[in-house]
PDB file with one MODEL, atoms N, CA, C and O in Angstrom:
MODEL        1
ATOM      1  N   MET A   1     -14.639  11.163 -51.354  1.00  0.00           N
ATOM      2  CA  MET A   1     -14.395  10.131 -50.542  1.00  0.00           C
ATOM      3  C   MET A   1     -13.114  10.730 -49.605  1.00  0.00           C
ATOM      4  O   MET A   1     -12.087  11.271 -50.014  1.00  0.00           O
ATOM      5  N   SER A   2     -13.459  10.495 -48.429  1.00  0.00           N
ATOM      6  CA  SER A   2     -12.572  10.882 -47.541  1.00  0.00           C
ATOM      7  C   SER A   2     -11.315   9.978 -47.180  1.00  0.00           C
ATOM      8  O   SER A   2     -11.338   8.825 -47.612  1.00  0.00           O
ATOM      9  N   GLU A   3     -10.425  10.314 -46.569  1.00  0.00           N
ATOM     10  CA  GLU A   3      -9.232   9.314 -46.862  1.00  0.00           C
ATOM     11  C   GLU A   3      -9.345   8.398 -45.506  1.00  0.00           C
ATOM     12  O   GLU A   3      -9.851   8.778 -44.449  1.00  0.00           O
ATOM     13  N   ALA A   4      -8.876   7.352 -45.712  1.00  0.00           N
ATOM     14  CA  ALA A   4      -8.999   6.459 -44.683  1.00  0.00           C
ATOM     15  C   ALA A   4      -7.941   6.676 -43.630  1.00  0.00           C
ATOM     16  O   ALA A   4      -6.815   7.109 -43.875  1.00  0.00           O
ATOM     17  N   THR A   5      -8.349   6.374 -42.556  1.00  0.00           N
ATOM     18  CA  THR A   5      -7.612   6.840 -41.112  1.00  0.00           C
ATOM     19  C   THR A   5      -6.652   5.521 -41.053  1.00  0.00           C
ATOM     20  O   THR A   5      -7.024   4.370 -41.281  1.00  0.00           O
ATOM     21  N   THR A   6      -5.403   5.919 -40.716  1.00  0.00           N
ATOM     22  CA  THR A   6      -4.411   5.012 -40.410  1.00  0.00           C
ATOM     23  C   THR A   6      -4.786   4.347 -38.906  1.00  0.00           C
ATOM     24  O   THR A   6      -5.111   4.984 -37.904  1.00  0.00           O
ATOM     25  N   PRO A   7      -4.641   2.820 -39.040  1.00  0.00           N
ATOM     26  CA  PRO A   7      -4.814   2.154 -37.434  1.00  0.00           C
ATOM     27  C   PRO A   7      -3.940   2.737 -36.586  1.00  0.00           C
ATOM     28  O   PRO A   7      -2.936   3.373 -36.906  1.00  0.00           O
ATOM     29  N   ILE A   8      -4.422   2.463 -35.271  1.00  0.00           N
ATOM     30  CA  ILE A   8      -3.486   3.114 -34.251  1.00  0.00           C
ATOM     31  C   ILE A   8      -2.393   2.140 -34.188  1.00  0.00           C
ATOM     32  O   ILE A   8      -2.636   0.996 -34.573  1.00  0.00           O
ATOM     33  N   ASN A   9      -1.204   2.439 -33.750  1.00  0.00           N
ATOM     34  CA  ASN A   9       0.254   1.679 -33.825  1.00  0.00           C
ATOM     35  C   ASN A   9       0.069   0.987 -32.428  1.00  0.00           C
ATOM     36  O   ASN A   9       0.108   1.647 -31.389  1.00  0.00           O
ATOM     37  N   LYS A  10      -0.145  -0.444 -32.447  1.00  0.00           N
ATOM     38  CA  LYS A  10       0.062  -1.356 -31.177  1.00  0.00           C
ATOM     39  C   LYS A  10       1.340  -2.029 -31.083  1.00  0.00           C
ATOM     40  O   LYS A  10       1.445  -3.150 -30.584  1.00  0.00           O
ATOM     41  N   SER A  11       2.405  -1.312 -31.595  1.00  0.00           N
ATOM     42  CA  SER A  11       3.613  -2.140 -31.501  1.00  0.00           C
ATOM     43  C   SER A  11       4.132  -2.407 -30.220  1.00  0.00           C
ATOM     44  O   SER A  11       3.809  -1.632 -29.319  1.00  0.00           O
ATOM     45  N   PRO A  12       4.888  -3.373 -29.961  1.00  0.00           N
ATOM     46  CA  PRO A  12       5.522  -3.673 -28.586  1.00  0.00           C
ATOM     47  C   PRO A  12       6.156  -2.586 -28.104  1.00  0.00           C
ATOM     48  O   PRO A  12       6.015  -2.275 -26.921  1.00  0.00           O
ATOM     49  N   GLY A  13       6.999  -1.809 -29.016  1.00  0.00           N
ATOM     50  CA  GLY A  13       7.783  -0.632 -28.536  1.00  0.00           C
ATOM     51  C   GLY A  13       6.753   0.625 -28.017  1.00  0.00           C
ATOM     52  O   GLY A  13       7.207   1.389 -27.165  1.00  0.00           O
ATOM     53  N   ARG A  14       5.671   0.796 -28.414  1.00  0.00           N
ATOM     54  CA  ARG A  14       4.822   1.869 -27.845  1.00  0.00           C
ATOM     55  C   ARG A  14       4.206   0.922 -26.594  1.00  0.00           C
ATOM     56  O   ARG A  14       3.912   1.773 -25.755  1.00  0.00           O
ATOM     57  N   VAL A  15       3.952  -0.039 -26.182  1.00  0.00           N
ATOM     58  CA  VAL A  15       3.715  -0.777 -24.778  1.00  0.00           C
ATOM     59  C   VAL A  15       4.941  -0.437 -23.992  1.00  0.00           C
ATOM     60  O   VAL A  15       4.878   0.176 -22.927  1.00  0.00           O
ATOM     61  N   PHE A  16       5.901  -0.788 -24.458  1.00  0.00           N
ATOM     62  CA  PHE A  16       7.200  -0.674 -23.533  1.00  0.00           C
ATOM     63  C   PHE A  16       7.423   0.916 -23.239  1.00  0.00           C
ATOM     64  O   PHE A  16       7.945   1.254 -22.177  1.00  0.00           O
ATOM     65  N   TYR A  17       7.076   1.741 -24.059  1.00  0.00           N
ATOM     66  CA  TYR A  17       7.363   3.331 -23.867  1.00  0.00           C
ATOM     67  C   TYR A  17       6.229   3.848 -22.536  1.00  0.00           C
ATOM     68  O   TYR A  17       6.532   4.580 -21.593  1.00  0.00           O
ATOM     69  N   TRP A  18       5.079   3.315 -22.766  1.00  0.00           N
ATOM     70  CA  TRP A  18       4.125   3.498 -21.647  1.00  0.00           C
ATOM     71  C   TRP A  18       4.768   2.755 -20.280  1.00  0.00           C
ATOM     72  O   TRP A  18       4.968   3.432 -19.271  1.00  0.00           O
ATOM     73  N   VAL A  19       5.004   1.664 -20.305  1.00  0.00           N
ATOM     74  CA  VAL A  19       5.649   1.021 -19.145  1.00  0.00           C
ATOM     75  C   VAL A  19       6.837   1.782 -18.695  1.00  0.00           C
ATOM     76  O   VAL A  19       6.885   1.736 -17.466  1.00  0.00           O
ATOM     77  N   GLU A  20       7.767   2.430 -19.175  1.00  0.00           N
ATOM     78  CA  GLU A  20       8.879   3.071 -18.847  1.00  0.00           C
ATOM     79  C   GLU A  20       8.412   4.316 -18.370  1.00  0.00           C
ATOM     80  O   GLU A  20       8.975   4.810 -17.393  1.00  0.00           O
ATOM     81  N   ARG A  21       7.494   4.882 -18.897  1.00  0.00           N
ATOM     82  CA  ARG A  21       6.863   6.448 -18.424  1.00  0.00           C
ATOM     83  C   ARG A  21       6.305   6.281 -17.028  1.00  0.00           C
ATOM     84  O   ARG A  21       6.643   7.119 -16.192  1.00  0.00           O
ATOM     85  N   ILE A  22       5.372   5.159 -16.622  1.00  0.00           N
ATOM     86  CA  ILE A  22       4.934   4.940 -15.616  1.00  0.00           C
ATOM     87  C   ILE A  22       5.884   4.410 -14.447  1.00  0.00           C
ATOM     88  O   ILE A  22       5.648   4.705 -13.276  1.00  0.00           O
ATOM     89  N   GLY A  23       6.929   3.642 -14.805  1.00  0.00           N
ATOM     90  CA  GLY A  23       7.832   3.487 -13.924  1.00  0.00           C
ATOM     91  C   GLY A  23       8.813   4.282 -13.737  1.00  0.00           C
ATOM     92  O   GLY A  23       9.499   4.052 -12.742  1.00  0.00           O
ATOM     93  N   ASN A  24       9.082   5.111 -14.359  1.00  0.00           N
ATOM     94  CA  ASN A  24       9.860   6.476 -13.878  1.00  0.00           C
ATOM     95  C   ASN A  24       9.139   7.526 -13.056  1.00  0.00           C
ATOM     96  O   ASN A  24       9.748   8.426 -12.478  1.00  0.00           O
ATOM     97  N   LYS A  25       7.755   7.376 -13.018  1.00  0.00           N
ATOM     98  CA  LYS A  25       6.995   8.050 -12.060  1.00  0.00           C
ATOM     99  C   LYS A  25       6.816   7.410 -10.705  1.00  0.00           C
ATOM    100  O   LYS A  25       6.375   8.119  -9.800  1.00  0.00           O
ATOM    101  N   ILE A  26       7.105   6.167 -10.470  1.00  0.00           N
ATOM    102  CA  ILE A  26       6.899   5.647  -9.158  1.00  0.00           C
ATOM    103  C   ILE A  26       8.216   5.747  -8.346  1.00  0.00           C
ATOM    104  O   ILE A  26       9.315   5.403  -8.779  1.00  0.00           O
ATOM    105  N   PRO A  27       8.001   6.199  -7.262  1.00  0.00           N
ATOM    106  CA  PRO A  27       9.526   6.479  -6.426  1.00  0.00           C
ATOM    107  C   PRO A  27      10.128   5.297  -5.935  1.00  0.00           C
ATOM    108  O   PRO A  27       9.610   4.181  -5.972  1.00  0.00           O
ATOM    109  N   ASN A  28      11.301   5.594  -5.447  1.00  0.00           N
ATOM    110  CA  ASN A  28      12.188   4.455  -5.232  1.00  0.00           C
ATOM    111  C   ASN A  28      11.567   3.331  -4.200  1.00  0.00           C
ATOM    112  O   ASN A  28      10.873   3.711  -3.257  1.00  0.00           O
ATOM    113  N   PRO A  29      11.803   2.127  -4.384  1.00  0.00           N
ATOM    114  CA  PRO A  29      11.274   0.917  -3.752  1.00  0.00           C
ATOM    115  C   PRO A  29      11.399   1.233  -2.125  1.00  0.00           C
ATOM    116  O   PRO A  29      10.516   0.791  -1.390  1.00  0.00           O
ATOM    117  N   PHE A  30      12.348   1.895  -1.641  1.00  0.00           N
ATOM    118  CA  PHE A  30      12.466   2.030  -0.169  1.00  0.00           C
ATOM    119  C   PHE A  30      11.440   3.037   0.286  1.00  0.00           C
ATOM    120  O   PHE A  30      10.853   2.951   1.365  1.00  0.00           O
ATOM    121  N   LEU A  31      11.256   4.002  -0.604  1.00  0.00           N
ATOM    122  CA  LEU A  31      10.422   5.115  -0.076  1.00  0.00           C
ATOM    123  C   LEU A  31       9.181   4.755  -0.147  1.00  0.00           C
ATOM    124  O   LEU A  31       8.393   5.292   0.631  1.00  0.00           O
ATOM    125  N   LEU A  32       8.617   3.584  -1.260  1.00  0.00           N
ATOM    126  CA  LEU A  32       7.444   3.134  -1.258  1.00  0.00           C
ATOM    127  C   LEU A  32       7.329   2.330  -0.014  1.00  0.00           C
ATOM    128  O   LEU A  32       6.214   2.344   0.509  1.00  0.00           O
ATOM    129  N   PHE A  33       8.276   1.620   0.576  1.00  0.00           N
ATOM    130  CA  PHE A  33       7.997   0.821   1.527  1.00  0.00           C
ATOM    131  C   PHE A  33       7.664   1.667   2.895  1.00  0.00           C
ATOM    132  O   PHE A  33       6.871   1.356   3.784  1.00  0.00           O
ATOM    133  N   VAL A  34       8.382   2.659   2.815  1.00  0.00           N
ATOM    134  CA  VAL A  34       8.105   3.918   4.160  1.00  0.00           C
ATOM    135  C   VAL A  34       6.847   4.345   4.070  1.00  0.00           C
ATOM    136  O   VAL A  34       6.093   4.446   5.038  1.00  0.00           O
ATOM    137  N   TYR A  35       6.505   4.666   2.692  1.00  0.00           N
ATOM    138  CA  TYR A  35       5.064   5.348   2.725  1.00  0.00           C
ATOM    139  C   TYR A  35       3.888   4.290   3.076  1.00  0.00           C
ATOM    140  O   TYR A  35       2.758   4.596   3.457  1.00  0.00           O
ATOM    141  N   LEU A  36       4.309   3.187   2.900  1.00  0.00           N
ATOM    142  CA  LEU A  36       3.284   1.977   3.077  1.00  0.00           C
ATOM    143  C   LEU A  36       3.085   1.766   4.650  1.00  0.00           C
ATOM    144  O   LEU A  36       2.036   1.491   5.231  1.00  0.00           O
ATOM    145  N   ILE A  37       4.387   1.970   5.202  1.00  0.00           N
ATOM    146  CA  ILE A  37       4.612   1.858   6.606  1.00  0.00           C
ATOM    147  C   ILE A  37       3.657   2.837   7.355  1.00  0.00           C
ATOM    148  O   ILE A  37       2.861   2.534   8.245  1.00  0.00           O
ATOM    149  N   LEU A  38       3.915   4.203   6.764  1.00  0.00           N
ATOM    150  CA  LEU A  38       3.300   5.539   7.520  1.00  0.00           C
ATOM    151  C   LEU A  38       1.538   5.266   7.034  1.00  0.00           C
ATOM    152  O   LEU A  38       0.664   5.523   7.861  1.00  0.00           O
ATOM    153  N   VAL A  39       1.269   4.882   6.029  1.00  0.00           N
ATOM    154  CA  VAL A  39      -0.237   4.653   5.689  1.00  0.00           C
ATOM    155  C   VAL A  39      -0.605   3.612   6.809  1.00  0.00           C
ATOM    156  O   VAL A  39      -1.619   3.853   7.464  1.00  0.00           O
ATOM    157  N   LEU A  40       0.112   2.486   7.093  1.00  0.00           N
ATOM    158  CA  LEU A  40      -0.377   1.443   7.991  1.00  0.00           C
ATOM    159  C   LEU A  40      -0.418   2.023   9.039  1.00  0.00           C
ATOM    160  O   LEU A  40      -1.463   1.861   9.668  1.00  0.00           O
ATOM    161  N   MET A  41       0.489   2.783   9.575  1.00  0.00           N
ATOM    162  CA  MET A  41       0.501   3.389  11.089  1.00  0.00           C
ATOM    163  C   MET A  41      -0.800   4.245  11.247  1.00  0.00           C
ATOM    164  O   MET A  41      -1.548   4.042  12.203  1.00  0.00           O
ATOM    165  N   LEU A  42      -1.061   5.172  10.337  1.00  0.00           N
ATOM    166  CA  LEU A  42      -2.193   6.089  10.316  1.00  0.00           C
ATOM    167  C   LEU A  42      -3.544   5.421  10.373  1.00  0.00           C
ATOM    168  O   LEU A  42      -4.535   5.914  10.911  1.00  0.00           O
ATOM    169  N   ALA A  43      -3.480   4.050   9.663  1.00  0.00           N
ATOM    170  CA  ALA A  43      -4.915   3.392   9.621  1.00  0.00           C
ATOM    171  C   ALA A  43      -5.212   2.698  11.022  1.00  0.00           C
ATOM    172  O   ALA A  43      -6.315   2.786  11.562  1.00  0.00           O
ATOM    173  N   THR A  44      -4.093   1.969  11.590  1.00  0.00           N
ATOM    174  CA  THR A  44      -4.191   1.466  12.979  1.00  0.00           C
ATOM    175  C   THR A  44      -4.443   2.507  13.874  1.00  0.00           C
ATOM    176  O   THR A  44      -5.145   2.194  14.835  1.00  0.00           O
ATOM    177  N   ALA A  45      -4.039   3.715  13.811  1.00  0.00           N
ATOM    178  CA  ALA A  45      -4.460   4.735  14.939  1.00  0.00           C
ATOM    179  C   ALA A  45      -5.958   5.062  14.553  1.00  0.00           C
ATOM    180  O   ALA A  45      -6.812   5.259  15.418  1.00  0.00           O
ATOM    181  N   LEU A  46      -6.193   5.103  13.344  1.00  0.00           N
ATOM    182  CA  LEU A  46      -7.730   5.523  13.178  1.00  0.00           C
ATOM    183  C   LEU A  46      -8.589   4.483  13.603  1.00  0.00           C
ATOM    184  O   LEU A  46      -9.491   4.795  14.380  1.00  0.00           O
ATOM    185  N   PHE A  47      -8.466   3.150  13.193  1.00  0.00           N
ATOM    186  CA  PHE A  47      -9.107   1.895  13.678  1.00  0.00           C
ATOM    187  C   PHE A  47      -9.101   1.794  15.177  1.00  0.00           C
ATOM    188  O   PHE A  47     -10.094   1.508  15.847  1.00  0.00           O
ATOM    189  N   SER A  48      -7.950   2.041  15.631  1.00  0.00           N
ATOM    190  CA  SER A  48      -7.946   1.779  17.271  1.00  0.00           C
ATOM    191  C   SER A  48      -8.796   3.030  17.817  1.00  0.00           C
ATOM    192  O   SER A  48      -9.445   2.869  18.851  1.00  0.00           O
ATOM    193  N   TRP A  49      -8.816   4.341  17.120  1.00  0.00           N
ATOM    194  CA  TRP A  49      -9.781   5.195  17.679  1.00  0.00           C
ATOM    195  C   TRP A  49     -10.975   5.036  17.720  1.00  0.00           C
ATOM    196  O   TRP A  49     -11.660   5.405  18.675  1.00  0.00           O
ATOM    197  N   LEU A  50     -11.458   4.421  16.621  1.00  0.00           N
ATOM    198  CA  LEU A  50     -12.783   3.908  16.257  1.00  0.00           C
ATOM    199  C   LEU A  50     -13.395   2.710  17.223  1.00  0.00           C
ATOM    200  O   LEU A  50     -14.598   2.544  17.425  1.00  0.00           O
ATOM    201  N   ASP A  51     -12.233   1.843  17.827  1.00  0.00           N
ATOM    202  CA  ASP A  51     -12.578   0.750  18.702  1.00  0.00           C
ATOM    203  C   ASP A  51     -12.906  -0.445  17.728  1.00  0.00           C
ATOM    204  O   ASP A  51     -13.695  -1.310  18.107  1.00  0.00           O
ATOM    205  N   VAL A  52     -12.295  -0.520  16.428  1.00  0.00           N
ATOM    206  CA  VAL A  52     -12.594  -1.575  15.530  1.00  0.00           C
ATOM    207  C   VAL A  52     -11.997  -2.898  16.194  1.00  0.00           C
ATOM    208  O   VAL A  52     -10.829  -2.936  16.582  1.00  0.00           O
ATOM    209  N   ALA A  53     -12.908  -4.024  16.306  1.00  0.00           N
ATOM    210  CA  ALA A  53     -12.165  -5.350  16.396  1.00  0.00           C
ATOM    211  C   ALA A  53     -12.938  -6.231  15.614  1.00  0.00           C
ATOM    212  O   ALA A  53     -14.053  -5.951  15.173  1.00  0.00           O
ATOM    213  N   VAL A  54     -12.197  -7.560  15.401  1.00  0.00           N
ATOM    214  CA  VAL A  54     -12.832  -8.444  14.647  1.00  0.00           C
ATOM    215  C   VAL A  54     -12.805  -9.990  15.600  1.00  0.00           C
ATOM    216  O   VAL A  54     -12.075 -10.160  16.577  1.00  0.00           O
ATOM    217  N   LYS A  55     -13.592 -10.825  15.154  1.00  0.00           N
ATOM    218  CA  LYS A  55     -13.844 -11.975  15.887  1.00  0.00           C
ATOM    219  C   LYS A  55     -13.011 -13.018  15.176  1.00  0.00           C
ATOM    220  O   LYS A  55     -13.032 -13.077  13.946  1.00  0.00           O
ATOM    221  N   ASN A  56     -12.256 -13.865  15.925  1.00  0.00           N
ATOM    222  CA  ASN A  56     -11.484 -14.857  15.523  1.00  0.00           C
ATOM    223  C   ASN A  56     -12.029 -15.952  15.390  1.00  0.00           C
ATOM    224  O   ASN A  56     -12.214 -16.552  16.449  1.00  0.00           O
ATOM    225  N   PRO A  57     -12.528 -16.691  14.015  1.00  0.00           N
ATOM    226  CA  PRO A  57     -13.665 -17.410  13.924  1.00  0.00           C
ATOM    227  C   PRO A  57     -13.230 -18.855  14.267  1.00  0.00           C
ATOM    228  O   PRO A  57     -14.060 -19.764  14.238  1.00  0.00           O
ATOM    229  N   ALA A  58     -11.816 -19.095  14.623  1.00  0.00           N
ATOM    230  CA  ALA A  58     -11.461 -20.375  15.244  1.00  0.00           C
ATOM    231  C   ALA A  58     -11.875 -20.460  16.740  1.00  0.00           C
ATOM    232  O   ALA A  58     -12.483 -21.361  17.317  1.00  0.00           O
ATOM    233  N   THR A  59     -11.395 -19.307  17.207  1.00  0.00           N
ATOM    234  CA  THR A  59     -11.533 -19.597  19.000  1.00  0.00           C
ATOM    235  C   THR A  59     -12.744 -18.876  19.350  1.00  0.00           C
ATOM    236  O   THR A  59     -13.312 -19.315  20.349  1.00  0.00           O
ATOM    237  N   GLY A  60     -13.430 -17.605  18.621  1.00  0.00           N
ATOM    238  CA  GLY A  60     -14.429 -17.062  18.925  1.00  0.00           C
ATOM    239  C   GLY A  60     -13.794 -15.524  19.602  1.00  0.00           C
ATOM    240  O   GLY A  60     -14.551 -14.562  19.727  1.00  0.00           O
ATOM    241  N   GLU A  61     -12.610 -15.463  19.929  1.00  0.00           N
ATOM    242  CA  GLU A  61     -11.880 -14.515  20.624  1.00  0.00           C
ATOM    243  C   GLU A  61     -12.004 -13.110  19.991  1.00  0.00           C
ATOM    244  O   GLU A  61     -11.746 -13.154  18.788  1.00  0.00           O
ATOM    245  N   LEU A  62     -12.335 -11.834  20.458  1.00  0.00           N
ATOM    246  CA  LEU A  62     -12.481 -10.868  19.947  1.00  0.00           C
ATOM    247  C   LEU A  62     -10.992 -10.093  20.104  1.00  0.00           C
ATOM    248  O   LEU A  62     -10.290 -10.019  21.112  1.00  0.00           O
ATOM    249  N   ILE A  63     -10.720  -9.464  18.570  1.00  0.00           N
ATOM    250  CA  ILE A  63      -9.222  -9.044  18.617  1.00  0.00           C
ATOM    251  C   ILE A  63      -9.275  -7.748  18.254  1.00  0.00           C
ATOM    252  O   ILE A  63      -9.499  -7.517  17.066  1.00  0.00           O
ATOM    253  N   LYS A  64      -9.086  -6.634  19.175  1.00  0.00           N
ATOM    254  CA  LYS A  64      -8.898  -5.460  18.902  1.00  0.00           C
ATOM    255  C   LYS A  64      -7.470  -4.870  17.989  1.00  0.00           C
ATOM    256  O   LYS A  64      -6.366  -5.399  17.863  1.00  0.00           O
ATOM    257  N   VAL A  65      -7.994  -3.585  17.439  1.00  0.00           N
ATOM    258  CA  VAL A  65      -6.713  -3.085  16.601  1.00  0.00           C
ATOM    259  C   VAL A  65      -5.607  -2.438  17.694  1.00  0.00           C
ATOM    260  O   VAL A  65      -5.936  -1.760  18.666  1.00  0.00           O
ATOM    261  N   ASN A  66      -4.296  -2.773  17.349  1.00  0.00           N
ATOM    262  CA  ASN A  66      -3.494  -1.943  18.300  1.00  0.00           C
ATOM    263  C   ASN A  66      -3.160  -0.663  17.550  1.00  0.00           C
ATOM    264  O   ASN A  66      -3.111  -0.696  16.321  1.00  0.00           O
ATOM    265  N   ASN A  67      -2.953   0.333  18.141  1.00  0.00           N
ATOM    266  CA  ASN A  67      -2.574   1.431  17.668  1.00  0.00           C
ATOM    267  C   ASN A  67      -1.075   1.465  17.528  1.00  0.00           C
ATOM    268  O   ASN A  67      -0.398   1.553  18.552  1.00  0.00           O
ATOM    269  N   LEU A  68      -0.526   1.406  16.401  1.00  0.00           N
ATOM    270  CA  LEU A  68       0.964   1.314  16.169  1.00  0.00           C
ATOM    271  C   LEU A  68       1.758   2.801  16.585  1.00  0.00           C
ATOM    272  O   LEU A  68       2.983   2.891  16.674  1.00  0.00           O
ATOM    273  N   MET A  69       0.837   3.892  16.807  1.00  0.00           N
ATOM    274  CA  MET A  69       1.436   5.417  17.041  1.00  0.00           C
ATOM    275  C   MET A  69       1.391   5.353  18.303  1.00  0.00           C
ATOM    276  O   MET A  69       2.044   6.281  18.780  1.00  0.00           O
ATOM    277  N   SER A  70       0.887   4.637  19.155  1.00  0.00           N
ATOM    278  CA  SER A  70       1.074   5.035  20.556  1.00  0.00           C
ATOM    279  C   SER A  70       2.460   4.606  21.044  1.00  0.00           C
ATOM    280  O   SER A  70       3.250   3.999  20.320  1.00  0.00           O
ATOM    281  N   VAL A  71       2.721   4.964  22.353  1.00  0.00           N
ATOM    282  CA  VAL A  71       3.893   4.442  22.766  1.00  0.00           C
ATOM    283  C   VAL A  71       3.850   3.021  22.904  1.00  0.00           C
ATOM    284  O   VAL A  71       4.887   2.536  22.452  1.00  0.00           O
ATOM    285  N   ALA A  72       2.965   2.056  23.403  1.00  0.00           N
ATOM    286  CA  ALA A  72       3.170   1.002  23.370  1.00  0.00           C
ATOM    287  C   ALA A  72       3.291   0.146  22.166  1.00  0.00           C
ATOM    288  O   ALA A  72       3.799  -0.975  22.145  1.00  0.00           O
ATOM    289  N   GLY A  73       2.687   0.894  20.996  1.00  0.00           N
ATOM    290  CA  GLY A  73       3.105   0.337  19.671  1.00  0.00           C
ATOM    291  C   GLY A  73       4.205   0.796  19.332  1.00  0.00           C
ATOM    292  O   GLY A  73       4.799  -0.017  18.623  1.00  0.00           O
ATOM    293  N   MET A  74       4.870   1.896  19.535  1.00  0.00           N
ATOM    294  CA  MET A  74       6.324   2.118  19.064  1.00  0.00           C
ATOM    295  C   MET A  74       7.254   1.027  19.983  1.00  0.00           C
ATOM    296  O   MET A  74       8.207   0.409  19.508  1.00  0.00           O
ATOM    297  N   GLN A  75       6.871   0.931  21.141  1.00  0.00           N
ATOM    298  CA  GLN A  75       7.912   0.040  21.663  1.00  0.00           C
ATOM    299  C   GLN A  75       7.601  -1.677  21.224  1.00  0.00           C
ATOM    300  O   GLN A  75       8.270  -2.665  21.527  1.00  0.00           O
ATOM    301  N   TRP A  76       6.554  -1.602  20.547  1.00  0.00           N
ATOM    302  CA  TRP A  76       6.506  -3.211  19.932  1.00  0.00           C
ATOM    303  C   TRP A  76       7.106  -3.004  18.468  1.00  0.00           C
ATOM    304  O   TRP A  76       7.832  -3.899  18.036  1.00  0.00           O
ATOM    305  N   ILE A  77       6.873  -1.973  17.735  1.00  0.00           N
ATOM    306  CA  ILE A  77       7.449  -1.771  16.560  1.00  0.00           C
ATOM    307  C   ILE A  77       8.991  -2.083  16.383  1.00  0.00           C
ATOM    308  O   ILE A  77       9.387  -2.837  15.494  1.00  0.00           O
ATOM    309  N   PHE A  78       9.918  -1.401  17.367  1.00  0.00           N
ATOM    310  CA  PHE A  78      11.112  -1.179  17.148  1.00  0.00           C
ATOM    311  C   PHE A  78      12.047  -2.408  17.309  1.00  0.00           C
ATOM    312  O   PHE A  78      13.037  -2.580  16.598  1.00  0.00           O
ATOM    313  N   PRO A  79      11.627  -3.306  18.367  1.00  0.00           N
ATOM    314  CA  PRO A  79      12.182  -4.655  18.593  1.00  0.00           C
ATOM    315  C   PRO A  79      11.682  -5.536  17.425  1.00  0.00           C
ATOM    316  O   PRO A  79      12.550  -6.305  17.013  1.00  0.00           O
ATOM    317  N   ASN A  80      10.603  -5.601  16.854  1.00  0.00           N
ATOM    318  CA  ASN A  80       9.877  -6.356  15.761  1.00  0.00           C
ATOM    319  C   ASN A  80      10.092  -5.864  14.338  1.00  0.00           C
ATOM    320  O   ASN A  80       9.562  -6.505  13.430  1.00  0.00           O
ATOM    321  N   ILE A  81      10.776  -4.850  14.071  1.00  0.00           N
ATOM    322  CA  ILE A  81      11.278  -4.649  12.726  1.00  0.00           C
ATOM    323  C   ILE A  81      12.104  -5.751  11.866  1.00  0.00           C
ATOM    324  O   ILE A  81      11.925  -5.856  10.653  1.00  0.00           O
ATOM    325  N   ILE A  82      12.899  -6.455  12.486  1.00  0.00           N
ATOM    326  CA  ILE A  82      13.716  -7.104  11.656  1.00  0.00           C
ATOM    327  C   ILE A  82      13.245  -8.522  12.579  1.00  0.00           C
ATOM    328  O   ILE A  82      13.322  -8.415  13.803  1.00  0.00           O
ATOM    329  N   PRO A  83      12.868  -9.547  12.121  1.00  0.00           N
ATOM    330  CA  PRO A  83      12.537 -10.631  12.678  1.00  0.00           C
ATOM    331  C   PRO A  83      14.052 -11.546  12.925  1.00  0.00           C
ATOM    332  O   PRO A  83      14.022 -12.656  13.457  1.00  0.00           O
TER     333      PRO A  83
ENDMDL
END
Protein backbone atom coordinates (compact mmCIF):
# COMPACT_ATOMS: atom_id res chain seq x y z
CA MET A 1 0.00 0.00 0.00
CA SER A 2 1.15 3.49 -0.68
CA GLU A 3 1.55 5.95 2.10
CA ALA A 4 -1.31 8.44 2.56
CA THR A 5 -0.44 11.97 1.51
CA THR A 6 -0.68 14.69 4.10
CA PRO A 7 -3.39 17.28 3.50
CA ILE A 8 -2.36 20.76 2.38
CA ASN A 9 -1.82 23.06 5.34
CA LYS A 10 -4.55 25.75 5.25
CA SER A 11 -3.62 27.44 8.49
CA PRO A 12 -4.14 31.21 8.89
CA GLY A 13 -0.37 31.64 9.13
CA ARG A 14 0.02 30.45 5.56
CA VAL A 15 -2.63 32.91 4.33
CA PHE A 16 -0.91 35.78 6.14
CA TYR A 17 2.39 34.73 4.59
CA TRP A 18 0.94 35.11 1.08
CA VAL A 19 -0.79 38.39 1.94
CA GLU A 20 2.52 39.75 3.22
CA ARG A 21 4.42 38.56 0.13
CA ILE A 22 1.92 40.20 -2.22
CA GLY A 23 1.81 43.36 -0.09
CA ASN A 24 5.59 43.66 -0.17
CA LYS A 25 5.55 43.60 -3.98
CA ILE A 26 3.07 46.48 -4.25
CA PRO A 27 4.80 49.86 -4.63
CA ASN A 28 4.40 52.79 -2.26
CA PRO A 29 0.79 54.16 -2.24
CA PHE A 30 2.03 57.55 -3.46
CA LEU A 31 3.68 55.91 -6.46
CA LEU A 32 0.53 53.90 -7.17
CA PHE A 33 -1.39 57.18 -7.25
CA VAL A 34 1.16 58.74 -9.64
CA TYR A 35 1.08 55.66 -11.90
CA LEU A 36 -2.72 55.74 -12.06
CA ILE A 37 -2.66 59.44 -12.96
CA LEU A 38 -0.22 58.71 -15.79
CA VAL A 39 -2.42 55.88 -17.06
CA LEU A 40 -5.44 58.19 -16.93
CA MET A 41 -3.58 60.90 -18.86
CA LEU A 42 -2.49 58.42 -21.54
CA ALA A 43 -6.04 57.03 -21.79
CA THR A 44 -7.52 60.51 -22.26
CA ALA A 45 -4.93 61.27 -24.94
CA LEU A 46 -5.80 58.07 -26.79
CA PHE A 47 -9.58 58.48 -26.48
CA SER A 48 -9.35 62.14 -27.48
CA TRP A 49 -7.30 61.18 -30.53
CA LEU A 50 -9.96 58.59 -31.44
CA ASP A 51 -12.73 61.23 -31.01
CA VAL A 52 -14.58 59.19 -28.38
CA ALA A 53 -17.77 60.81 -27.10
CA VAL A 54 -20.65 59.73 -24.91
CA LYS A 55 -24.25 60.89 -24.76
CA ASN A 56 -25.55 62.31 -21.49
CA PRO A 57 -28.83 60.42 -20.92
CA ALA A 58 -30.39 63.29 -18.95
CA THR A 59 -29.78 66.09 -21.45
CA GLY A 60 -28.96 64.22 -24.65
CA GLU A 61 -25.78 66.31 -24.97
CA LEU A 62 -22.72 64.70 -26.56
CA ILE A 63 -19.67 64.91 -24.26
CA LYS A 64 -16.22 64.52 -25.86
CA VAL A 65 -13.13 63.29 -24.03
CA ASN A 66 -10.73 66.09 -23.06
CA ASN A 67 -7.05 65.31 -23.62
CA LEU A 68 -5.30 65.92 -20.28
CA MET A 69 -1.88 65.84 -21.97
CA SER A 70 -2.63 68.87 -24.14
CA VAL A 71 -1.81 72.44 -23.12
CA ALA A 72 -5.46 73.12 -22.27
CA GLY A 73 -5.62 69.87 -20.29
CA MET A 74 -2.52 70.80 -18.28
CA GLN A 75 -3.95 74.26 -17.63
CA TRP A 76 -7.07 72.56 -16.26
CA ILE A 77 -5.21 69.94 -14.18
CA PHE A 78 -2.90 72.17 -12.14
CA PRO A 79 -5.50 74.50 -10.60
CA ASN A 80 -7.90 71.58 -10.04
CA ILE A 81 -5.44 69.08 -8.52
CA ILE A 82 -6.48 70.03 -4.99
CA PRO A 83 -10.13 71.02 -4.62
